[in-house]
N, C-alpha and C positions, 0 to 999 in steps of 0.2 A: 504494500499500499504506500507507493511513493509519495502519494498526495494526501497522506493522513494529516488532518489538522490537529488532532489531540490524541495523546496516549494516556489512558487511565490505569494507574497502578493500584490495585486493590485486591486483597486476598479474600474479601467478602464477595462472592459472585452475584448475590442479589443486589447489593448496593452498586456494584460495578455495572451490571446490566441495566439497572434504573438510570444510571447517570448516562450511560451510552444511549439509551432510548431518548432521553430528554434532550441531548445535544444533537442527535441525528434528526430529531424533528424540527431543530432550528437550522438545518441544512449543513451541519458540520459532519465531517468524516471522522470517525473514532476507531481506535484500536485498543484492545485490553491486554493487560499483563498482570499475572498473579503475584509477582515478587519483584524486588528490586535488581536482583542479578540478572534475571530475564529482560527487564525493562532496559537495562544498559546495553545488552546485546541488540535489542531491537532498535535503540538509538543509533547504534552503529551502522544500521542499514537504512533507516528513514530519518527524515528531519522534520518532525511536527513543529507547529508553532507554539505548542503549549503541552506541558505534562501536569496531569492532576494525580497527586499521590496521597494515599493515607500515610499515617505516621507509623502505626504498628503493623509492620509487615513481617513475614518470616524472613530470618537472616538479617540482611542489612535493613535498618529502619528507613522510613520516608524521609527523615531529616538528613541522614546520610547520602540517600539518593540524591535529594536536592543539591547537597554540597557537591557530589560528584557531577551532576548535570552542569552546574554552573562552571565547574572546572574544565569539563571535556566539551561541552556545548553552550558556551556562554550566551548565544543568541535565543536559546529556548527558554520560554517563560515557565515558571513552575507555580503551581497553586497546590497548597498542603490542605487537605480536608481530614478531619478526625473528630472522633467523639470526646477527645481530650480538650475541654474547653477551658483548661486553666490559662490565666493571663500570661504566665511565664512561657507557655508553649507557643503563644502568638509571637512573643519576642524571639524565641529560639528559632522559629521559621524565618523571621526576618533576618536574624544573624547569619543564616546559612544561605540567604539570597532569595528566598520565596517572594514573589510578588504579592501574594495574598494568603490569608488563612482563613478558611471557612469552617465553622463548626458543624459537625453532624448532629442531629439530622438537619439538613439544609432545606431552605424554602424551595420547593419544586416550581414555584411560580416565578421565581426571580433568578434561579440558578443559571439558566441559559443566558439571560441578559448580563449577569455579572461576568461569566466566563468570556462572552464576546467583548465586553468592555475592556477586560484584561488583555485580550489578544490585539486589540486595535489601539489600546493606550488610552482609552477614554474613561476607564473606571477609576474612581477615587474611593478608596476604602474609608468606612466611617471612622472618625476619629475616636480613640479610646479615651473613655472618660477617666479623669483622675480619681484616685481614692477619695471617698467623700469624708472630709474632716470638718470639724465645727470651727471654721475660721470666718469672722465677719469680714466684710469687704473693707472695712476701715481699720484693718489690724496692722497698718503701716507703724503706728505708734503704740508701743507696748505700755501696759499698765504697770506700775511699779509702786511698792510701798517705801522704797529706799531713797534717802537723800542722794544728791549728786556726789557726795564724798564718802559714801557708805559702801561697804562690800558684805556680802552674806555667804558664808560658806555652809553648804548642805551636804550631808553624808547620805548617799543613796544605796551604798553597798560597801561593806568593809571586811568581809570575810575572805579567808583564803579559799581557793578552788579546792572542793572535796573530791577525792577519787570516786566516790560513790555518792548517792543521793542521801542526804542526811535523814535520819528518821526522827529528829528532834525539831521542835520549834523553839524559838529563841527571842527574848525581848531585844537582844542585840541585832537580830535579823541574820539571815543567811545568804543574802546576795553578795555578789563579788564586786570587785572594785569600781566605784564610781563615786566621784566628788564634784559638785558644781560650785563655782564661785560666780556670784551674781552682783552686777552693779545697776545703777539705773538704766545704763545704756547697753550693756554687754552681758553675754552669758558665756562663760568658760566651763568646759566639762573636761574633767581629768580622768582618764581610763574610761572604757566602754564595756566594763563587766555587766553582769545581769542587773545590776542597780540602775543602769541607764534606761531601762525598760519603763519603770515607774516615772523617772524623771521626764521622759517623752510625753507620757499621758499627763503629767502634771502641767506641762506647758500649755496644753489645750484646756485643762480643767480651771487653771488659775488665769487664763486669758492674757498671760504675759507673754507677748509674741516678740521674741527678739528675731528679726529678720536674718541677722548674721550670727551664726552660732560657731563657736570654736570647739573642737574636740582634740584634746592633747592625749596621745597614747604613750604610755611609759614604755611598753615593749609588746611583744606579740604572743606571750603566753596566753593560753585560751581563756583562763579566768579573767584576764584584763580586757578582752575584746569580744567576749561571747554574746554580749547584749547588743552590739553595734547594729546588726541586721534587723533588730526589732525596734529601733528608735524611730518613732512615727514622724518626726520632721523630715526624715531622709526621703520620705515618699510624697511629700508636700511641695509643689512648685512655688509655694509662697516664701520658702526658706532658702537661704544660702548657708551651706555648711563647709567649714574650712578644717580639715582633718591634718593634724600635725603630728609627727612622730619620728623615730630614727630609722635609718637604713641598717639592716643587719648584713653581715658579710654573706649569709646564705640566702636572704630574701629582702627585697626592697619593700618600703612602705607601699608604693604604688601597687606592687603585686598582691600584697596582703589584702588591700581595699578591693582590688579587682576581684580576687578570689572569694571574698566574703560577700560582697554587694552585687557583683555583675556577672559572676560566672554561672554556668548552668547548674551547678552544684550548690549554690547559696540556698539556704533554707527559706529565704524570702520568696513570696508568690508573685513578686512583681519586681521591676527594676526601679532603683531610686529615681524620683522626679525633681528633688531639689538640685539647685546648682552646687556642685561639689568641686572644691579645690583641694588638692593634696600637696603638702609641703614637708619634705624630710629636713630635719635638722641635726646638728652636730652640738658640741658644747659652744654656746653662743647666747647672745642677747638680741632680742628683736622686739619691735613695738607691734601691737595688734589693734591699735586705735582706741579712741576714747579714753586716753591717759593711762593705759596699761602696757607695761613692760614685762616680757617673759625672759627669764634666763634659764639655762640648762646646764647640768654636769652629768657625767656618766655615773651610774650606780654600781656598787659592788654586788653583782647579780649575774647569774647564767644569762648569756645572750646579750646583745646591745640593749642596755636599758637606761632611761633617762630619768633624772629627778628635775622637777620643774620648781622655779621660784616665780612668784607672781608679785609685781610691785605696782601700786597704784594708790594715789592720795596719800602718800607718806606711809603706807602700810605695806606689810610683807607677810606672805603665806608661802611656805614651802611643803611640797607634796613629794614624798619619797615612799611609794607603796610597797616596793620590792628592793629592799637594801640590807646588807648584812653589816651591822656594827660589829667591829672587832672588839673582843673582851679586853679589859684592862691589862690582863696578863701577856697579850700578844704583842711581840716586839715590833711588828709591822704596822705602824700606826698612820701611814701616809693617807689612807682613805679617810680615816676618822678625822684627821686635821683638814683635809680638803673639804669634807662635808660641814664641819664645824664652821669654817669660814664662810661657806656658801649660806648657811642656815642662821648664822648668829643674829640673835636678837629678832628672830621672826616673831610676828604677833601670833601666828598659828603654825606650829610644826606637826605635819601629819607624817608618821613613820611606821614602817613595817615592825610589828611586834608578835610575830607568828607564834613563837614558842614561849610557854610558861613553865614548862618542866614540873614534874612530880605534883599533879593536881591534888593527889590524895593528901599530901602534907602542906601543900601551899607553900613550898619552898623552892628557891632558886638552886637548881642542881646542875644541870646538864651540860655535858660535853658532847654527847652522842649526836646532837643535831648542829654541830658546827660545820661550817664550809657547805652549807646547802643553799646559801643566798638569801637566808632570812634571819631575822634577829630575835634575841631573846629579850623580853620585855625589861628585865632588870638592867641589861646593857643599855638599852635605849633610854631609860629613864635616867640612869646615872650619866650617860653621855650628854643628854639633853640638858640636864640640871648644871652641870659642870662646864659644858663647852658651848652649847647653844643659847641657853637662858631664855626660852620663849615665854610669851605671855600664857600660851596654851598648848599643851602636848596632847595630841590625839594618837592613841595606841591603836594601830590599824593592821588589817591583814591577819587577824587572829584565826588560828585553825578551828575548823568546825568540830574537832575532837572535844572541844571544851563546853561543857554545859553552863547555863546561866549561873547556877550556884557556885560552880567553880570559879567562874569569871568574876563574880561579885566579891568572893573572899580573896581571890588573888589580887584584884585591884586594891582592896583595902590593905592587904599585905604589902604590896608594892609602895603606896603611899607611906605606910608607916615605917618601912625599912629605909625610905629615902628622905624623910621629913627634914633630917638635919642638913641634907644637901640642898634642900629647896629654900634657900635664902630669899629669893625674889618672889616667892609665892606662886610659881608656876601652877596653873590649873592642869590637872592630869585626867583625861577622859578615856574611857573605852566607849566608843560611840554606838548608840543604836541607830538604826536607819531612820532618817528624818532629823537627826541632830542639826539644829541651826545654830550658827554662831555669827553675830553681826559684829563687824568692826567699824 
């Protein structure tokens, strides 16, 4: 059939014959194929104007077939038809070059017209609607209860990533790393662990719409980025989201974001619609607008990991979610001294305090957890009170192995044991999710 207009590739014979009948009634010539491999052989012998292919075929999938057609026969148009009506499948079809995606069961009254329109270039597919979110049209100016010189730190998740789903509930929460710093004009987010999911919901519930959002990633361990794909503003074209983080020697920040948000294997059911910019940083300082400066240093932690300093309105917050303070007996103190200079006199110092050791006796013991990239609470408190001297210390990234009663007692124990060191009255917190601290 040298003059074939359309090749239909579908292993469902009833659907294939129905499609063939509809198109032939419109005056088109049609040939059928039951699988992708056979279709490619047919295409080596004929040159139809258009191929209609199902996705779920035996052997090679319809999307793979589309990809091969576009490589081998770039002038042939491809329409993907499928009962898989997920939005991401529409995007996947576009990604491999399909001109159109038609969900089954299709409208038999319009099917022929659509196909003819695609063949002659007059068909315009309907524009996909954005995800419906509760955003008023006048949301350009965010509502805020902060003065122009105030900053609010909120903890949305502060627990370490558990290797299994915890079977406990906790007043301190179980979500992984995410802290926001809010001013009257800016929203900065540090880490995108599971805590960022509730933050995304809060943006809509509180109707505080910051059009430009900054997300600063400390590193790419799963607990610190697992919530990013579920952050609602990423799917809203009203927002611009700036993602900042390190480049690791084995994977670049841009590749991490591509895999998490845009790849076929992302758990998101659609692609982001916000305007996204990606910026990799080293140890440096840079402005993010509205009077805010960010500085970074590398952390003592496996893989390339950043610690962030936030400077605005004469105030200073340091965020070090994954960082191993060296104990006082360790002769190698370069890292401690570097961090102390970076964080000195911070208004708020947020630091990794994963290990508490021997919860049964509430005592500081442990050498077995050294050199894992995380800190012991007593080391952090002693270091902070003698080297950093912050106004407030937030003990962060605590293991999910510890129950609330253990943590309550251990925090009391830590405060008692270090009270003689606390000459400047530093407030020591073990944060619960939702902790607010206004500067």
